C-alpha positions in Angstrom: 88.8 69.2 66.2 90.1 70.5 69.5 87.5 72.5 71.6 88.3 76.1 72.0 88.3 75.9 75.8 90.9 73.1 75.6 93.0 75.3 73.3 92.9 78.1 75.8 94.3 75.7 78.5 97.1 74.6 76.2 98.0 78.2 75.5 98.1 78.9 79.2 100.9 76.3 79.5 102.7 78.1 76.6 102.5 81.4 78.4 103.8 79.9 81.6 106.7 78.3 79.7 107.6 81.8 78.3 107.6 83.0 81.9 110.0 80.3 82.9 112.2 81.1 79.9 112.2 84.7 81.0 113.4 83.7 84.5 116.2 81.6 83.0 117.4 84.2 80.5 117.2 87.4 82.5 117.3 86.8 86.2 120.6 85.9 87.9 119.0 85.3 91.3 116.7 82.7 89.8 119.7 80.9 88.3 121.6 81.0 91.7 118.5 79.6 93.5 118.1 76.9 90.9 121.8 75.9 91.3 121.3 75.5 95.1 118.0 73.6 94.4 119.8 71.2 92.2 122.6 70.8 94.8 120.0 70.0 97.5 118.3 67.6 95.1 121.6 65.8 94.4 122.3 65.6 98.1 118.8 64.1 98.6 119.7 61.4 96.1 123.1 60.7 97.6 121.9 60.5 101.2 118.7 58.7 100.3 116.5 61.0 102.3 113.1 59.8 103.5 109.9 60.5 101.6 108.8 63.1 104.2 112.2 64.9 103.8 111.7 64.8 100.0 108.3 66.4 100.4 109.7 69.2 102.6 112.7 69.7 100.3 110.6 69.9 97.2 108.1 72.3 98.8 111.0 74.6 99.9 112.5 74.5 96.4 109.1 75.2 94.7 108.2 78.0 97.1 111.6 79.8 96.8 111.6 79.6 93.0 107.9 80.7 92.8 108.6 83.6 95.2 111.5 84.7 93.0 109.2 84.6 90.0 106.5 86.7 91.8 109.2 89.1 93.0 110.4 89.6 89.4 106.8 90.2 88.2 106.3 92.8 90.9 109.5 94.5 89.9 108.3 94.6 86.2 104.9 95.9 87.3 106.4 98.6 89.5 108.7 99.7 86.7 105.7 99.9 84.3 103.5 102.0 86.5 106.3 104.1 88.0 109.1 104.5 85.5 110.6 107.4 87.4 112.1 107.0 90.8 109.6 107.1 93.6 110.3 106.1 97.2 107.2 104.0 97.5 108.1 102.1 94.4 111.4 101.3 95.9 109.8 100.1 99.1 107.5 97.8 97.1 110.5 96.2 95.4 112.4 95.9 98.7 109.4 94.2 100.4 109.0 91.7 97.5 112.7 90.9 97.6 112.5 90.5 101.4 109.8 87.9 101.0 112.2 85.8 98.8 115.1 86.3 101.2 113.1 85.4 104.3 111.9 82.1 102.8 115.3 81.4 101.3 116.9 81.6 104.7 114.1 79.4 106.3 114.7 76.9 103.4 118.5 77.0 104.2 117.8 76.2 107.8 115.4 73.4 106.8 118.0 72.0 104.4 120.6 72.0 107.2 118.2 70.2 109.5 117.6 67.6 106.8 121.2 67.1 105.7 123.5 67.7 108.7 122.5 64.3 110.3 123.4 62.5 107.1 127.0 63.9 107.2 127.6 62.4 110.7 
């Protein structure tokens, strides 16, 4: 018999998996970011980047994808509590999207710092 607390933990993975499925199915930006993450991963394999570079690269990938997921959840929440247009609701969505963009651009710069030396 599996203890009920353990079952709850297993279900939490199930719910997280459903969230990941949601991102794959319905969020184009997540797919675009995942494409670039895979590209960076492939470049990492090709150029045999150092362990420290791998850590930095994987952190950037994880943070960008996580921020996009949080952004999407904020958008859903705003749509739920403010189904009609409201300027503050728009600002909330814009700010959440800006967070993703800011870290995506920082990650791009980090990626260039890691990979440009390997091209030359």
